[in-house]
Every structure is written in C-alpha cells, then in structure tokens.
Predicted model as a PDB file, atoms N, CA, C, CB and O in Angstrom, pLDDT in the B-factor column:
MODEL        1                                                                  
ATOM      1  N   UNK A   1     -13.771  17.340  69.894  1.00 52.00           N  
ATOM      2  CA  UNK A   1     -14.575  16.164  69.597  1.00 52.00           C  
ATOM      3  C   UNK A   1     -13.725  14.991  69.117  1.00 52.00           C  
ATOM      4  CB  UNK A   1     -15.617  16.501  68.557  1.00 52.00           C  
ATOM      5  O   UNK A   1     -14.081  13.841  69.374  1.00 52.00           O  
ATOM      6  N   UNK A   2     -12.636  15.241  68.444  1.00 53.00           N  
ATOM      7  CA  UNK A   2     -11.849  14.147  67.891  1.00 53.00           C  
ATOM      8  C   UNK A   2     -10.800  13.612  68.865  1.00 53.00           C  
ATOM      9  CB  UNK A   2     -11.175  14.599  66.627  1.00 53.00           C  
ATOM     10  O   UNK A   2     -10.129  12.624  68.567  1.00 53.00           O  
ATOM     11  N   UNK A   3     -10.651  14.256  70.030  1.00 56.00           N  
ATOM     12  CA  UNK A   3      -9.607  13.876  70.989  1.00 56.00           C  
ATOM     13  C   UNK A   3      -9.903  12.507  71.603  1.00 56.00           C  
ATOM     14  CB  UNK A   3      -9.483  14.939  72.099  1.00 56.00           C  
ATOM     15  O   UNK A   3     -10.986  11.950  71.427  1.00 56.00           O  
ATOM     16  N   UNK A   4      -8.915  11.980  72.327  1.00 59.00           N  
ATOM     17  CA  UNK A   4      -9.042  10.638  72.901  1.00 59.00           C  
ATOM     18  C   UNK A   4     -10.116  10.547  73.978  1.00 59.00           C  
ATOM     19  CB  UNK A   4      -7.721  10.204  73.479  1.00 59.00           C  
ATOM     20  O   UNK A   4     -10.609   9.452  74.251  1.00 59.00           O  
ATOM     21  N   UNK A   5     -10.497  11.674  74.604  1.00 62.00           N  
ATOM     22  CA  UNK A   5     -11.546  11.606  75.620  1.00 62.00           C  
ATOM     23  C   UNK A   5     -12.947  11.797  75.031  1.00 62.00           C  
ATOM     24  CB  UNK A   5     -11.294  12.654  76.687  1.00 62.00           C  
ATOM     25  O   UNK A   5     -13.931  11.799  75.771  1.00 62.00           O  
ATOM     26  N   UNK A   6     -13.046  11.955  73.726  1.00 63.00           N  
ATOM     27  CA  UNK A   6     -14.347  12.080  73.058  1.00 63.00           C  
ATOM     28  C   UNK A   6     -14.479  10.960  72.028  1.00 63.00           C  
ATOM     29  CB  UNK A   6     -14.504  13.487  72.377  1.00 63.00           C  
ATOM     30  O   UNK A   6     -14.672   9.802  72.399  1.00 63.00           O  
ATOM     31  N   UNK A   7     -14.379  11.283  70.761  1.00 68.00           N  
ATOM     32  CA  UNK A   7     -14.536  10.268  69.712  1.00 68.00           C  
ATOM     33  C   UNK A   7     -13.301   9.402  69.514  1.00 68.00           C  
ATOM     34  CB  UNK A   7     -14.881  10.933  68.413  1.00 68.00           C  
ATOM     35  O   UNK A   7     -13.403   8.300  68.976  1.00 68.00           O  
ATOM     36  N   UNK A   8     -12.131   9.884  69.943  1.00 73.00           N  
ATOM     37  CA  UNK A   8     -10.882   9.130  69.822  1.00 73.00           C  
ATOM     38  C   UNK A   8     -10.645   8.685  68.376  1.00 73.00           C  
ATOM     39  CB  UNK A   8     -10.903   7.906  70.755  1.00 73.00           C  
ATOM     40  O   UNK A   8     -10.451   7.503  68.093  1.00 73.00           O  
ATOM     41  N   UNK A   9     -10.668   9.659  67.483  1.00 77.00           N  
ATOM     42  CA  UNK A   9     -10.599   9.361  66.051  1.00 77.00           C  
ATOM     43  C   UNK A   9      -9.276   8.736  65.622  1.00 77.00           C  
ATOM     44  CB  UNK A   9     -10.827  10.616  65.266  1.00 77.00           C  
ATOM     45  O   UNK A   9      -9.223   8.081  64.581  1.00 77.00           O  
ATOM     46  N   UNK A  10      -8.210   8.919  66.393  1.00 81.00           N  
ATOM     47  CA  UNK A  10      -6.944   8.286  65.998  1.00 81.00           C  
ATOM     48  C   UNK A  10      -7.009   6.770  66.165  1.00 81.00           C  
ATOM     49  CB  UNK A  10      -5.779   8.853  66.826  1.00 81.00           C  
ATOM     50  O   UNK A  10      -6.409   6.037  65.379  1.00 81.00           O  
ATOM     51  N   UNK A  11      -7.731   6.292  67.180  1.00 83.00           N  
ATOM     52  CA  UNK A  11      -7.881   4.845  67.389  1.00 83.00           C  
ATOM     53  C   UNK A  11      -9.098   4.267  66.676  1.00 83.00           C  
ATOM     54  CB  UNK A  11      -7.980   4.545  68.869  1.00 83.00           C  
ATOM     55  O   UNK A  11      -9.095   3.106  66.269  1.00 83.00           O  
ATOM     56  N   UNK A  12     -10.154   5.096  66.527  1.00 80.00           N  
ATOM     57  CA  UNK A  12     -11.399   4.647  65.911  1.00 80.00           C  
ATOM     58  C   UNK A  12     -11.832   5.654  64.849  1.00 80.00           C  
ATOM     59  CB  UNK A  12     -12.513   4.463  66.981  1.00 80.00           C  
ATOM     60  O   UNK A  12     -12.710   6.479  65.099  1.00 80.00           O  
ATOM     61  N   UNK A  13     -11.221   5.591  63.665  1.00 82.00           N  
ATOM     62  CA  UNK A  13     -11.476   6.617  62.648  1.00 82.00           C  
ATOM     63  C   UNK A  13     -12.823   6.507  61.937  1.00 82.00           C  
ATOM     64  CB  UNK A  13     -10.402   6.566  61.634  1.00 82.00           C  
ATOM     65  O   UNK A  13     -13.215   7.433  61.228  1.00 82.00           O  
ATOM     66  N   UNK A  14     -13.539   5.396  62.112  1.00 85.00           N  
ATOM     67  CA  UNK A  14     -14.778   5.200  61.362  1.00 85.00           C  
ATOM     68  C   UNK A  14     -16.001   5.074  62.267  1.00 85.00           C  
ATOM     69  CB  UNK A  14     -14.663   3.968  60.495  1.00 85.00           C  
ATOM     70  O   UNK A  14     -15.957   4.440  63.321  1.00 85.00           O  
ATOM     71  N   UNK A  15     -17.083   5.691  61.824  1.00 85.00           N  
ATOM     72  CA  UNK A  15     -18.406   5.479  62.388  1.00 85.00           C  
ATOM     73  C   UNK A  15     -19.246   4.962  61.230  1.00 85.00           C  
ATOM     74  CB  UNK A  15     -19.017   6.806  63.041  1.00 85.00           C  
ATOM     75  O   UNK A  15     -19.322   5.607  60.184  1.00 85.00           O  
ATOM     76  N   UNK A  16     -19.878   3.804  61.405  1.00 87.00           N  
ATOM     77  CA  UNK A  16     -20.651   3.217  60.305  1.00 87.00           C  
ATOM     78  C   UNK A  16     -22.091   2.978  60.723  1.00 87.00           C  
ATOM     79  CB  UNK A  16     -20.016   1.902  59.838  1.00 87.00           C  
ATOM     80  O   UNK A  16     -22.398   2.818  61.904  1.00 87.00           O  
ATOM     81  N   UNK A  17     -22.965   2.958  59.726  1.00 87.00           N  
ATOM     82  CA  UNK A  17     -24.365   2.586  59.919  1.00 87.00           C  
ATOM     83  C   UNK A  17     -24.728   1.626  58.805  1.00 87.00           C  
ATOM     84  CB  UNK A  17     -25.315   3.843  59.926  1.00 87.00           C  
ATOM     85  O   UNK A  17     -24.555   1.936  57.626  1.00 87.00           O  
ATOM     86  N   UNK A  18     -25.229   0.463  59.178  1.00 90.00           N  
ATOM     87  CA  UNK A  18     -25.662  -0.546  58.216  1.00 90.00           C  
ATOM     88  C   UNK A  18     -27.146  -0.782  58.414  1.00 90.00           C  
ATOM     89  CB  UNK A  18     -24.857  -1.875  58.376  1.00 90.00           C  
ATOM     90  O   UNK A  18     -27.576  -1.253  59.467  1.00 90.00           O  
ATOM     91  N   UNK A  19     -27.923  -0.454  57.402  1.00 88.00           N  
ATOM     92  CA  UNK A  19     -29.372  -0.597  57.478  1.00 88.00           C  
ATOM     93  C   UNK A  19     -29.768  -2.059  57.513  1.00 88.00           C  
ATOM     94  CB  UNK A  19     -30.044   0.100  56.300  1.00 88.00           C  
ATOM     95  O   UNK A  19     -29.218  -2.881  56.781  1.00 88.00           O  
ATOM     96  N   UNK A  20     -30.741  -2.380  58.383  1.00 91.00           N  
ATOM     97  CA  UNK A  20     -31.289  -3.738  58.441  1.00 91.00           C  
ATOM     98  C   UNK A  20     -32.765  -3.760  58.059  1.00 91.00           C  
ATOM     99  CB  UNK A  20     -31.105  -4.325  59.842  1.00 91.00           C  
ATOM    100  O   UNK A  20     -33.353  -4.833  57.925  1.00 91.00           O  
ATOM    101  N   UNK A  21     -33.370  -2.578  57.881  1.00 89.00           N  
ATOM    102  CA  UNK A  21     -34.764  -2.537  57.479  1.00 89.00           C  
ATOM    103  C   UNK A  21     -35.341  -1.141  57.588  1.00 89.00           C  
ATOM    104  CB  UNK A  21     -35.574  -3.493  58.313  1.00 89.00           C  
ATOM    105  O   UNK A  21     -34.722  -0.238  58.151  1.00 89.00           O  
ATOM    106  N   UNK A  22     -36.532  -0.976  57.042  1.00 82.00           N  
ATOM    107  CA  UNK A  22     -37.225   0.308  57.162  1.00 82.00           C  
ATOM    108  C   UNK A  22     -38.727   0.044  57.203  1.00 82.00           C  
ATOM    109  CB  UNK A  22     -36.856   1.267  55.978  1.00 82.00           C  
ATOM    110  O   UNK A  22     -39.227  -0.958  56.692  1.00 82.00           O  
ATOM    111  N   UNK A  23     -39.425   0.993  57.838  1.00 81.00           N  
ATOM    112  CA  UNK A  23     -40.859   0.876  57.962  1.00 81.00           C  
ATOM    113  C   UNK A  23     -41.500   2.187  57.538  1.00 81.00           C  
ATOM    114  CB  UNK A  23     -41.261   0.501  59.401  1.00 81.00           C  
ATOM    115  O   UNK A  23     -40.887   3.251  57.629  1.00 81.00           O  
ATOM    116  N   UNK A  24     -42.731   2.099  57.077  1.00 69.00           N  
ATOM    117  CA  UNK A  24     -43.475   3.308  56.729  1.00 69.00           C  
ATOM    118  C   UNK A  24     -43.988   3.921  58.019  1.00 69.00           C  
ATOM    119  CB  UNK A  24     -44.654   2.999  55.739  1.00 69.00           C  
ATOM    120  O   UNK A  24     -44.292   3.161  58.938  1.00 69.00           O  
ATOM    121  N   UNK A  25     -44.107   5.202  58.159  1.00 74.00           N  
ATOM    122  CA  UNK A  25     -43.900   6.198  57.123  1.00 74.00           C  
ATOM    123  C   UNK A  25     -42.464   6.666  56.972  1.00 74.00           C  
ATOM    124  CB  UNK A  25     -44.753   7.358  57.393  1.00 74.00           C  
ATOM    125  O   UNK A  25     -42.194   7.457  56.068  1.00 74.00           O  
ATOM    126  N   UNK A  26     -41.532   6.229  57.798  1.00 80.00           N  
ATOM    127  CA  UNK A  26     -40.168   6.672  57.583  1.00 80.00           C  
ATOM    128  C   UNK A  26     -39.233   6.443  58.752  1.00 80.00           C  
ATOM    129  CB  UNK A  26     -40.171   8.092  57.252  1.00 80.00           C  
ATOM    130  O   UNK A  26     -38.698   7.400  59.312  1.00 80.00           O  
ATOM    131  N   UNK A  27     -39.028   5.197  59.128  1.00 85.00           N  
ATOM    132  CA  UNK A  27     -38.047   4.874  60.156  1.00 85.00           C  
ATOM    133  C   UNK A  27     -37.130   3.801  59.600  1.00 85.00           C  
ATOM    134  CB  UNK A  27     -38.732   4.403  61.482  1.00 85.00           C  
ATOM    135  O   UNK A  27     -37.586   2.769  59.108  1.00 85.00           O  
ATOM    136  N   UNK A  28     -35.843   4.056  59.684  1.00 85.00           N  
ATOM    137  CA  UNK A  28     -34.876   3.057  59.246  1.00 85.00           C  
ATOM    138  C   UNK A  28     -34.194   2.496  60.491  1.00 85.00           C  
ATOM    139  CB  UNK A  28     -33.828   3.668  58.242  1.00 85.00           C  
ATOM    140  O   UNK A  28     -33.833   3.240  61.403  1.00 85.00           O  
ATOM    141  N   UNK A  29     -34.025   1.182  60.513  1.00 88.00           N  
ATOM    142  CA  UNK A  29     -33.338   0.524  61.610  1.00 88.00           C  
ATOM    143  C   UNK A  29     -32.038  -0.043  61.098  1.00 88.00           C  
ATOM    144  CB  UNK A  29     -34.209  -0.578  62.238  1.00 88.00           C  
ATOM    145  O   UNK A  29     -31.910  -0.358  59.914  1.00 88.00           O  
ATOM    146  N   UNK A  30     -31.077  -0.174  61.983  1.00 89.00           N  
ATOM    147  CA  UNK A  30     -29.799  -0.719  61.572  1.00 89.00           C  
ATOM    148  C   UNK A  30     -28.827  -0.781  62.719  1.00 89.00           C  
ATOM    149  CB  UNK A  30     -29.220   0.092  60.457  1.00 89.00           C  
ATOM    150  O   UNK A  30     -29.187  -0.570  63.877  1.00 89.00           O  
ATOM    151  N   UNK A  31     -27.588  -1.075  62.381  1.00 91.00           N  
ATOM    152  CA  UNK A  31     -26.520  -1.176  63.364  1.00 91.00           C  
ATOM    153  C   UNK A  31     -25.561  -0.015  63.175  1.00 91.00           C  
ATOM    154  CB  UNK A  31     -25.777  -2.529  63.246  1.00 91.00           C  
ATOM    155  O   UNK A  31     -24.986   0.166  62.102  1.00 91.00           O  
ATOM    156  N   UNK A  32     -25.396   0.771  64.234  1.00 88.00           N  
ATOM    157  CA  UNK A  32     -24.418   1.852  64.232  1.00 88.00           C  
ATOM    158  C   UNK A  32     -23.208   1.376  65.019  1.00 88.00           C  
ATOM    159  CB  UNK A  32     -25.012   3.174  64.840  1.00 88.00           C  
ATOM    160  O   UNK A  32     -23.338   0.866  66.132  1.00 88.00           O  
ATOM    161  N   UNK A  33     -22.032   1.545  64.433  1.00 87.00           N  
ATOM    162  CA  UNK A  33     -20.807   1.131  65.105  1.00 87.00           C  
ATOM    163  C   UNK A  33     -19.911   2.337  65.355  1.00 87.00           C  
ATOM    164  CB  UNK A  33     -20.063   0.070  64.275  1.00 87.00           C  
ATOM    165  O   UNK A  33     -19.535   3.060  64.432  1.00 87.00           O  
ATOM    166  N   UNK A  34     -19.582   2.535  66.625  1.00 83.00           N  
ATOM    167  CA  UNK A  34     -18.634   3.559  67.070  1.00 83.00           C  
ATOM    168  C   UNK A  34     -17.715   2.911  68.092  1.00 83.00           C  
ATOM    169  CB  UNK A  34     -19.371   4.816  67.677  1.00 83.00           C  
ATOM    170  O   UNK A  34     -18.158   2.085  68.889  1.00 83.00           O  
ATOM    171  N   UNK A  35     -16.449   3.275  68.077  1.00 80.00           N  
ATOM    172  CA  UNK A  35     -15.482   2.738  69.037  1.00 80.00           C  
ATOM    173  C   UNK A  35     -15.433   1.214  68.999  1.00 80.00           C  
ATOM    174  CB  UNK A  35     -15.823   3.207  70.446  1.00 80.00           C  
ATOM    175  O   UNK A  35     -15.134   0.581  70.011  1.00 80.00           O  
ATOM    176  N   UNK A  36     -15.723   0.625  67.852  1.00 82.00           N  
ATOM    177  CA  UNK A  36     -15.684  -0.820  67.724  1.00 82.00           C  
ATOM    178  C   UNK A  36     -16.870  -1.535  68.338  1.00 82.00           C  
ATOM    179  CB  UNK A  36     -14.450  -1.329  68.335  1.00 82.00           C  
ATOM    180  O   UNK A  36     -16.859  -2.760  68.451  1.00 82.00           O  
ATOM    181  N   UNK A  37     -17.911  -0.783  68.743  1.00 86.00           N  
ATOM    182  CA  UNK A  37     -19.096  -1.364  69.360  1.00 86.00           C  
ATOM    183  C   UNK A  37     -20.295  -1.121  68.451  1.00 86.00           C  
ATOM    184  CB  UNK A  37     -19.341  -0.766  70.777  1.00 86.00           C  
ATOM    185  O   UNK A  37     -20.554   0.016  68.057  1.00 86.00           O  
ATOM    186  N   UNK A  38     -21.021  -2.174  68.118  1.00 89.00           N  
ATOM    187  CA  UNK A  38     -22.209  -2.044  67.291  1.00 89.00           C  
ATOM    188  C   UNK A  38     -23.469  -2.070  68.142  1.00 89.00           C  
ATOM    189  CB  UNK A  38     -22.255  -3.153  66.247  1.00 89.00           C  
ATOM    190  O   UNK A  38     -23.614  -2.917  69.023  1.00 89.00           O  
ATOM    191  N   UNK A  39     -24.387  -1.131  67.873  1.00 89.00           N  
ATOM    192  CA  UNK A  39     -25.662  -1.084  68.593  1.00 89.00           C  
ATOM    193  C   UNK A  39     -26.794  -0.934  67.591  1.00 89.00           C  
ATOM    194  CB  UNK A  39     -25.685   0.081  69.624  1.00 89.00           C  
ATOM    195  O   UNK A  39     -26.649  -0.268  66.566  1.00 89.00           O  
ATOM    196  N   UNK A  40     -27.916  -1.557  67.898  1.00 89.00           N  
ATOM    197  CA  UNK A  40     -29.098  -1.414  67.065  1.00 89.00           C  
ATOM    198  C   UNK A  40     -29.742  -0.058  67.355  1.00 89.00           C  
ATOM    199  CB  UNK A  40     -30.104  -2.578  67.316  1.00 89.00           C  
ATOM    200  O   UNK A  40     -29.952   0.305  68.512  1.00 89.00           O  
ATOM    201  N   UNK A  41     -30.051   0.685  66.291  1.00 87.00           N  
ATOM    202  CA  UNK A  41     -30.688   1.994  66.438  1.00 87.00           C  
ATOM    203  C   UNK A  41     -31.817   2.126  65.425  1.00 87.00           C  
ATOM    204  CB  UNK A  41     -29.656   3.139  66.257  1.00 87.00           C  
ATOM    205  O   UNK A  41     -31.829   1.463  64.388  1.00 87.00           O  
ATOM    206  N   UNK A  42     -32.761   2.997  65.749  1.00 86.00           N  
ATOM    207  CA  UNK A  42     -33.839   3.353  64.835  1.00 86.00           C  
ATOM    208  C   UNK A  42     -33.778   4.860  64.631  1.00 86.00           C  
ATOM    209  CB  UNK A  42     -35.244   2.901  65.385  1.00 86.00           C  
ATOM    210  O   UNK A  42     -33.673   5.622  65.592  1.00 86.00           O  
ATOM    211  N   UNK A  43     -33.845   5.283  63.373  1.00 83.00           N  
ATOM    212  CA  UNK A  43     -33.720   6.693  63.028  1.00 83.00           C  
ATOM    213  C   UNK A  43     -34.929   7.105  62.192  1.00 83.00           C  
ATOM    214  CB  UNK A  43     -32.390   6.968  62.260  1.00 83.00           C  
ATOM    215  O   UNK A  43     -35.187   6.509  61.146  1.00 83.00           O  
ATOM    216  N   UNK A  44     -35.680   8.128  62.645  1.00 85.00           N  
ATOM    217  CA  UNK A  44     -36.787   8.622  61.821  1.00 85.00           C  
ATOM    218  C   UNK A  44     -36.252   9.413  60.637  1.00 85.00           C  
ATOM    219  CB  UNK A  44     -37.745   9.495  62.656  1.00 85.00           C  
ATOM    220  O   UNK A  44     -35.284  10.161  60.772  1.00 85.00           O  
ATOM    221  N   UNK A  45     -36.875   9.250  59.484  1.00 83.00           N  
ATOM    222  CA  UNK A  45     -36.439   9.931  58.266  1.00 83.00           C  
ATOM    223  C   UNK A  45     -37.612  10.626  57.585  1.00 83.00           C  
ATOM    224  CB  UNK A  45     -35.781   8.936  57.299  1.00 83.00           C  
ATOM    225  O   UNK A  45     -38.766  10.223  57.731  1.00 83.00           O  
ATOM    226  N   UNK A  46     -37.294  11.663  56.849  1.00 83.00           N  
ATOM    227  CA  UNK A  46     -38.255  12.300  55.970  1.00 83.00           C  
ATOM    228  C   UNK A  46     -38.026  11.732  54.580  1.00 83.00           C  
ATOM    229  CB  UNK A  46     -38.116  13.865  55.990  1.00 83.00           C  
ATOM    230  O   UNK A  46     -36.946  11.891  54.012  1.00 83.00           O  
ATOM    231  N   UNK A  47     -39.033  11.073  54.029  1.00 79.00           N  
ATOM    232  CA  UNK A  47     -38.887  10.407  52.732  1.00 79.00           C  
ATOM    233  C   UNK A  47     -39.710  11.154  51.695  1.00 79.00           C  
ATOM    234  CB  UNK A  47     -39.325   8.915  52.811  1.00 79.00           C  
ATOM    235  O   UNK A  47     -40.885  11.449  51.915  1.00 79.00           O  
ATOM    236  N   UNK A  48     -39.083  11.457  50.558  1.00 82.00           N  
ATOM    237  CA  UNK A  48     -39.787  12.090  49.447  1.00 82.00           C  
ATOM    238  C   UNK A  48     -39.637  11.224  48.206  1.00 82.00           C  
ATOM    239  CB  UNK A  48     -39.251  13.524  49.186  1.00 82.00           C  
ATOM    240  O   UNK A  48     -38.630  10.541  48.022  1.00 82.00           O  
ATOM    241  N   UNK A  49     -40.659  11.266  47.360  1.00 82.00           N  
ATOM    242  CA  UNK A  49     -40.647  10.483  46.127  1.00 82.00           C  
ATOM    243  C   UNK A  49     -40.844  11.419  44.942  1.00 82.00           C  
ATOM    244  CB  UNK A  49     -41.746   9.383  46.149  1.00 82.00           C  
ATOM    245  O   UNK A  49     -41.665  12.335  44.977  1.00 82.00           O  
ATOM    246  N   UNK A  50     -40.065  11.162  43.890  1.00 88.00           N  
ATOM    247  CA  UNK A  50     -40.170  11.912  42.649  1.00 88.00           C  
ATOM    248  C   UNK A  50     -40.143  10.897  41.512  1.00 88.00           C  
ATOM    249  CB  UNK A  50     -39.013  12.975  42.509  1.00 88.00           C  
ATOM    250  O   UNK A  50     -39.077  10.548  41.005  1.00 88.00           O  
ATOM    251  N   UNK A  51     -41.301  10.438  41.126  1.00 87.00           N  
ATOM    252  CA  UNK A  51     -41.350   9.385  40.104  1.00 87.00           C  
ATOM    253  C   UNK A  51     -40.862   8.082  40.689  1.00 87.00           C  
ATOM    254  CB  UNK A  51     -40.507   9.766  38.871  1.00 87.00           C  
ATOM    255  O   UNK A  51     -41.481   7.539  41.604  1.00 87.00           O  
ATOM    256  N   UNK A  52     -39.757   7.571  40.170  1.00 88.00           N  
ATOM    257  CA  UNK A  52     -39.196   6.312  40.670  1.00 88.00           C  
ATOM    258  C   UNK A  52     -38.022   6.534  41.605  1.00 88.00           C  
ATOM    259  CB  UNK A  52     -38.762   5.440  39.515  1.00 88.00           C  
ATOM    260  O   UNK A  52     -37.402   5.569  42.051  1.00 88.00           O  
ATOM    261  N   UNK A  53     -37.702   7.790  41.913  1.00 86.00           N  
ATOM    262  CA  UNK A  53     -36.586   8.103  42.808  1.00 86.00           C  
ATOM    263  C   UNK A  53     -37.099   8.431  44.213  1.00 86.00           C  
ATOM    264  CB  UNK A  53     -35.761   9.284  42.250  1.00 86.00           C  
ATOM    265  O   UNK A  53     -38.059   9.183  44.381  1.00 86.00           O  
ATOM    266  N   UNK A  54     -36.444   7.857  45.200  1.00 79.00           N  
ATOM    267  CA  UNK A  54     -36.783   8.131  46.596  1.00 79.00           C  
ATOM    268  C   UNK A  54     -35.576   8.752  47.277  1.00 79.00           C  
ATOM    269  CB  UNK A  54     -37.232   6.835  47.336  1.00 79.00           C  
ATOM    270  O   UNK A  54     -34.438   8.354  47.029  1.00 79.00           O  
ATOM    271  N   UNK A  55     -35.832   9.726  48.133  1.00 82.00           N  
ATOM    272  CA  UNK A  55     -34.773  10.369  48.894  1.00 82.00           C  
ATOM    273  C   UNK A  55     -35.164  10.352  50.362  1.00 82.00           C  
ATOM    274  CB  UNK A  55     -34.518  11.822  48.398  1.00 82.00           C  
ATOM    275  O   UNK A  55     -36.300  10.673  50.709  1.00 82.00           O  
ATOM    276  N   UNK A  56     -34.224   9.978  51.225  1.00 78.00           N  
ATOM    277  CA  UNK A  56     -34.462   9.979  52.669  1.00 78.00           C  
ATOM    278  C   UNK A  56     -33.467  10.927  53.316  1.00 78.00           C  
ATOM    279  CB  UNK A  56     -34.337   8.539  53.270  1.00 78.00           C  
ATOM    280  O   UNK A  56     -32.262  10.838  53.080  1.00 78.00           O  
ATOM    281  N   UNK A  57     -33.984  11.837  54.136  1.00 80.00           N  
ATOM    282  CA  UNK A  57     -33.148  12.821  54.804  1.00 80.00           C  
ATOM    283  C   UNK A  57     -33.544  12.972  56.259  1.00 80.00           C  
ATOM    284  CB  UNK A  57     -33.234  14.162  54.097  1.00 80.00           C  
ATOM    285  O   UNK A  57     -34.706  12.798  56.625  1.00 80.00           O  
ATOM    286  N   UNK A  58     -32.570  13.296  57.072  1.00 78.00           N  
ATOM    287  CA  UNK A  58     -32.790  13.703  58.450  1.00 78.00           C  
ATOM    288  C   UNK A  58     -31.444  14.028  59.069  1.00 78.00           C  
ATOM    289  CB  UNK A  58     -33.528  12.599  59.259  1.00 78.00           C  
ATOM    290  O   UNK A  58     -30.399  13.806  58.458  1.00 78.00           O  
ATOM    291  N   UNK A  59     -31.474  14.542  60.254  1.00 75.00           N  
ATOM    292  CA  UNK A  59     -30.259  14.886  60.998  1.00 75.00           C  
ATOM    293  C   UNK A  59     -30.375  14.335  62.406  1.00 75.00           C  
ATOM    294  CB  UNK A  59     -30.028  16.426  61.027  1.00 75.00           C  
ATOM    295  O   UNK A  59     -30.680  15.076  63.340  1.00 75.00           O  
ATOM    296  N   UNK A  60     -30.132  13.031  62.567  1.00 72.00           N  
ATOM    297  CA  UNK A  60     -30.251  12.460  63.913  1.00 72.00           C  
ATOM    298  C   UNK A  60     -29.176  13.015  64.836  1.00 72.00           C  
ATOM    299  CB  UNK A  60     -30.158  10.928  63.860  1.00 72.00           C  
ATOM    300  O   UNK A  60     -28.054  13.287  64.409  1.00 72.00           O  
ATOM    301  N   UNK A  61     -29.530  13.179  66.098  1.00 72.00           N  
ATOM    302  CA  UNK A  61     -28.562  13.626  67.092  1.00 72.00           C  
ATOM    303  C   UNK A  61     -28.046  12.411  67.836  1.00 72.00           C  
ATOM    304  CB  UNK A  61     -29.189  14.657  68.075  1.00 72.00           C  
ATOM    305  O   UNK A  61     -28.819  11.642  68.406  1.00 72.00           O  
ATOM    306  N   UNK A  62     -26.740  12.246  67.824  1.00 67.00           N  
ATOM    307  CA  UNK A  62     -26.095  11.124  68.501  1.00 67.00           C  
ATOM    308  C   UNK A  62     -25.068  11.667  69.481  1.00 67.00           C  
ATOM    309  CB  UNK A  62     -25.430  10.157  67.481  1.00 67.00           C  
ATOM    310  O   UNK A  62     -24.475  12.720  69.249  1.00 67.00           O  
ATOM    311  N   UNK A  63     -24.863  10.954  70.561  1.00 65.00           N  
ATOM    312  CA  UNK A  63     -23.835  11.342  71.519  1.00 65.00           C  
ATOM    313  C   UNK A  63     -22.827  10.212  71.624  1.00 65.00           C  
ATOM    314  CB  UNK A  63     -24.450  11.673  72.910  1.00 65.00           C  
ATOM    315  O   UNK A  63     -23.093   9.090  71.193  1.00 65.00           O  
ATOM    316  N   UNK A  64     -21.674  10.509  72.196  1.00 57.00           N  
ATOM    317  CA  UNK A  64     -20.658   9.466  72.348  1.00 57.00           C  
ATOM    318  C   UNK A  64     -21.141   8.376  73.292  1.00 57.00           C  
ATOM    319  CB  UNK A  64     -19.344  10.064  72.864  1.00 57.00           C  
ATOM    320  O   UNK A  64     -20.635   7.255  73.227  1.00 57.00           O  
ATOM    321  N   UNK A  65     -22.106   8.662  74.170  1.00 61.00           N  
ATOM    322  CA  UNK A  65     -22.644   7.621  75.049  1.00 61.00           C  
ATOM    323  C   UNK A  65     -23.508   6.643  74.261  1.00 61.00           C  
ATOM    324  CB  UNK A  65     -23.462   8.247  76.191  1.00 61.00           C  
ATOM    325  O   UNK A  65     -23.802   5.557  74.760  1.00 61.00           O  
ATOM    326  N   UNK A  66     -23.923   6.996  73.039  1.00 53.00           N  
ATOM    327  CA  UNK A  66     -24.667   6.070  72.199  1.00 53.00           C  
ATOM    328  C   UNK A  66     -23.806   4.878  71.785  1.00 53.00           C  
ATOM    329  CB  UNK A  66     -25.195   6.789  70.964  1.00 53.00           C  
ATOM    330  O   UNK A  66     -24.336   3.876  71.306  1.00 53.00           O  
ATOM    331  N   UNK A  67     -22.508   4.969  71.960  1.00 53.00           N  
ATOM    332  CA  UNK A  67     -21.616   3.893  71.529  1.00 53.00           C  
ATOM    333  C   UNK A  67     -21.221   2.974  72.669  1.00 53.00           C  
ATOM    334  CB  UNK A  67     -20.378   4.471  70.899  1.00 53.00           C  
ATOM    335  O   UNK A  67     -20.424   2.057  72.469  1.00 53.00           O  
ATOM    336  N   UNK A  68     -21.758   3.196  73.857  1.00 53.00           N  
ATOM    337  CA  UNK A  68     -21.357   2.367  74.987  1.00 53.00           C  
ATOM    338  C   UNK A  68     -22.480   1.489  75.462  1.00 53.00           C  
ATOM    339  CB  UNK A  68     -20.871   3.222  76.120  1.00 53.00           C  
ATOM    340  O   UNK A  68     -22.307   0.726  76.412  1.00 53.00           O  
TER     341      UNK A  68                                                      
ENDMDL                                                                          
END                                                                             
C-alpha cells in the first residue's frame, strides 16, 4: 500500500481531511487531500452525546482512486 504504485508515501506522506460542515443526523463534509489533490467528500458518522460531550465515529472506506 505504501509503494509508489499505490499511496506513494515517500512522495506524499500525508493524507488530510479538513471539515467544512456537518448536518444532522450525522454527515460531515470536507476536503480530503491525497497525492496533493483535494476533493470534496461527505462521510456519514455515528454521533453520540454524553452531557456536553459529543463523539463522532465511523470507518469510511476510501480507495486510491478517490484522490484522482
């Protein structure tokens, strides 16, 4: 996965996600950057509340083609 024909981690060591918003009941939107390319994505989340604390969890599946 880290080789040059997949994620190419030696040239592109970082994958980032910057949130731009969220909607109820639990979708966060933002910009995911891989290989120096940023794309807008929406990710469904499971949100739980405990008093004043909120936790969002999920395991989105992404492929290297998501960065092209």
